Structures are given as structure tokens and as C-alpha cells.
C-alpha positions in Angstrom: -18.9 16.0 5.3 -22.5 15.3 6.1 -22.7 12.5 3.5 -19.5 10.7 4.7 -19.7 8.2 7.5 -17.0 8.0 10.1 -15.4 4.6 10.7 -15.8 5.1 14.4 -19.6 5.3 14.0 -20.4 2.4 11.7 -19.0 -1.1 11.9 -17.9 -2.2 8.4 -19.7 -5.4 7.4 -18.6 -7.4 4.3 -20.3 -10.7 4.9 -22.5 -11.4 1.9 -23.4 -10.3 -1.6 -26.7 -8.8 -0.3 -24.8 -6.3 1.9 -22.3 -5.3 -0.7 -25.0 -5.0 -3.3 -27.2 -3.0 -0.9 -24.2 -0.8 -0.1 -23.6 0.1 -3.7 -26.9 2.0 -3.7 -25.7 4.3 -0.9 -22.5 5.9 -2.0 -21.3 7.0 1.4 -21.8 3.5 2.9 -20.5 1.8 -0.2 -16.9 2.9 0.5 -17.0 1.1 3.8 -19.1 -2.0 2.9 -21.8 -1.0 5.4 -25.3 -2.2 4.4 -27.6 0.5 3.0 -30.5 -0.4 5.3 -30.2 -1.2 8.9 -32.6 -4.2 8.4 -30.4 -6.1 6.0 -29.6 -9.6 7.2 -26.6 -11.8 6.9 -26.8 -15.0 5.0 -26.9 -16.8 8.4 -30.2 -15.0 9.3 -28.8 -12.6 12.0 -29.4 -8.9 11.8 -26.4 -6.9 10.7 -24.3 -5.0 13.3 -24.7 -1.4 12.4 -25.1 1.6 14.6 -27.9 4.0 13.9 -27.0 7.0 11.7 -26.5 10.5 13.0 -29.5 12.5 14.2 -28.6 15.2 11.8 -26.0 17.2 13.6 -22.6 15.6 13.8 -21.2 14.8 17.3 -18.2 16.8 18.4 -15.4 14.3 18.9 -12.2 15.2 20.7 -10.3 13.6 17.8 -12.1 14.9 14.7 -9.1 14.2 12.5 -9.3 10.5 13.3 -12.2 9.9 10.9 -10.2 11.4 8.0 -7.1 9.5 8.9 -8.9 6.2 9.2 -11.1 6.6 6.0 -8.5 4.9 3.8 -7.3 2.4 6.4 -8.1 -1.2 5.8 -7.1 -4.6 7.2 -4.3 -5.1 4.7 -2.5 -2.1 6.1 -2.5 -3.6 9.6 -1.4 -6.9 8.2 1.4 -5.3 6.4 2.5 -3.4 9.5 2.4 -6.6 11.6 4.3 -8.6 9.0 6.9 -5.9 8.8 7.3 -5.8 12.5 7.6 -9.6 12.7 10.1 -9.5 9.8 12.2 -6.9 11.5 12.4 -8.9 14.7 13.3 -12.1 12.8 15.9 -10.2 10.8 17.5 -8.8 14.0 17.6 -12.3 15.5 19.2 -13.7 12.3 21.7 -10.9 12.3 22.8 -11.7 15.8 23.0 -15.4 14.9 25.1 -14.6 11.8 27.3 -12.3 13.9 27.9 -15.0 16.4 28.7 -17.6 13.7 31.2 -15.3 12.0 32.9 -14.6 15.3 33.0 -18.4 16.0 34.4 -19.2 12.6 37.2 -16.6 13.1 38.0 -18.3 16.4 37.1 -15.2 18.5 36.1 -15.7 22.1 32.4 -16.2 22.6 30.4 -13.5 24.2 26.9 -13.3 25.7 23.8 -12.9 23.6 23.2 -9.5 25.1 26.6 -8.1 24.2 26.2 -9.4 20.6 22.7 -8.1 20.4 23.9 -4.7 21.6 26.6 -4.6 18.9 24.1 -5.5 16.2 21.6 -3.0 17.5 24.3 -0.3 17.5 25.2 -1.2 13.9 21.6 -1.5 12.6 19.9 1.3 14.5 22.5 3.9 15.2 25.5 3.6 12.9 23.8 2.9 9.6 21.0 5.5 9.9 23.3 8.3 11.2 25.8 7.5 8.5 23.0 7.6 5.9 21.7 10.9 7.2 25.2 12.4 7.3 25.8 11.2 3.7 22.5 12.7 2.5 23.2 16.0 4.2 26.7 16.2 2.6 25.2 15.2 -0.8 22.6 18.0 -0.4 25.3 20.6 0.5 27.5 19.4 -2.4 24.6 19.4 -5.0 22.6 22.4 -4.0 25.3 24.5 -2.3 28.3 24.0 -4.4 26.6 23.0 -7.6 28.5 19.7 -8.2 27.0 17.1 -10.5 24.5 14.8 -8.9 26.6 11.6 -9.4 29.6 13.2 -7.7 27.6 14.8 -4.9 25.6 11.7 -4.1 28.2 9.1 -4.9 31.1 10.5 -2.9 29.4 10.7 0.5 27.6 7.4 -0.1 30.9 5.6 -0.8 32.5 7.2 2.2 29.6 6.3 4.5 29.7 2.7 3.2 33.4 2.4 3.8 33.0 3.8 7.3 30.2 1.4 8.1 32.1 -1.5 6.7 35.1 -0.6 8.8 33.0 -0.4 11.9 31.4 -3.8 11.1 34.8 -5.4 10.7 35.9 -3.7 14.0 32.9 -5.3 15.7 33.9 -8.7 14.4 37.4 -8.3 15.7 36.3 -7.7 19.3 
């Protein structure tokens, strides 16, 4: 581990070809895009931002596993997480809007946004996951415990869970 650099100790710099080329000579720094020498300069003429290397003995950090966890982390992972989070929020809002439009088209009495959002949250975050877990548990018992064929042990509980969720969805629309 002496040759590896922790992300918490060196600021990754990918600003110019000189840094990337300089980092390719140093295998431990190359994986993070950190310049090989602390005197390397950006194309703009400013000195690169890099902390000085270890004095030889690694520091004891209270979170030693963080370096290993963050070694493979890059900005694309964070972008994907934020995009998924925003997509989930937009999907939830669109589900509530669709739920309200369907109720309006069926001439049902209008309800508050919070009541409709609670119903959609119940359906999305409680009923569907619990039904899926129950179906998978039943499928595992049928397949591994009773030795039924996979298509029957997986298909039966999945169809039953789907029918139950469809029934509950229609029941929510009838309220």
C-alpha cells in the first residue's frame, strides 16, 4: 500500500496534457491524474495544486477504509447518482399527476395533492417492493425447497404479486 496514494491526500488534477503525460511516468499517480512532480505547471502558468507526499510512514486515519472505497470513484458516478435522484423525483411527480388525471377522467372527486402523493408513495415504495420481496421469497422456497421447475416457481408468485398490485392500484383509483 506504500505505492498507492489516497484520494484524501492528493487533489486529482487533469488540466493539461503535460500533467497527464507527467503522471504516466508515475504509476501510482497515473491512476488519479496527479502530476508526477510537484513543480508541474498548468497551461495557464499557475502551479498545480498537490499536497506534499507522505513523510514515509502513513498517517493513521480513523476511516482507513475510505481510501480503498474511494479509489475507483470518479465524477461520473456522482453525476449518475444525482441524475438518478432527480429522475426519481420527476418520476414521482409525474406519477402523482397521472394519478390525478386518471381520477379526474373517471369523474372521481378531487383530493389534495398530499393525499394523492401519499397514495402513490404507498404504491411505489411500500406495496411494490414488499410484494416483490414476498414473490421472490416464495419463488426461492418453491424452487429450492420443493424442487419445482424454475418457470413455475418464479412465474407463479410473480403473476400473483402482479395481480395483487394491479388490484390495489385499481382500488386506489376508485377512492
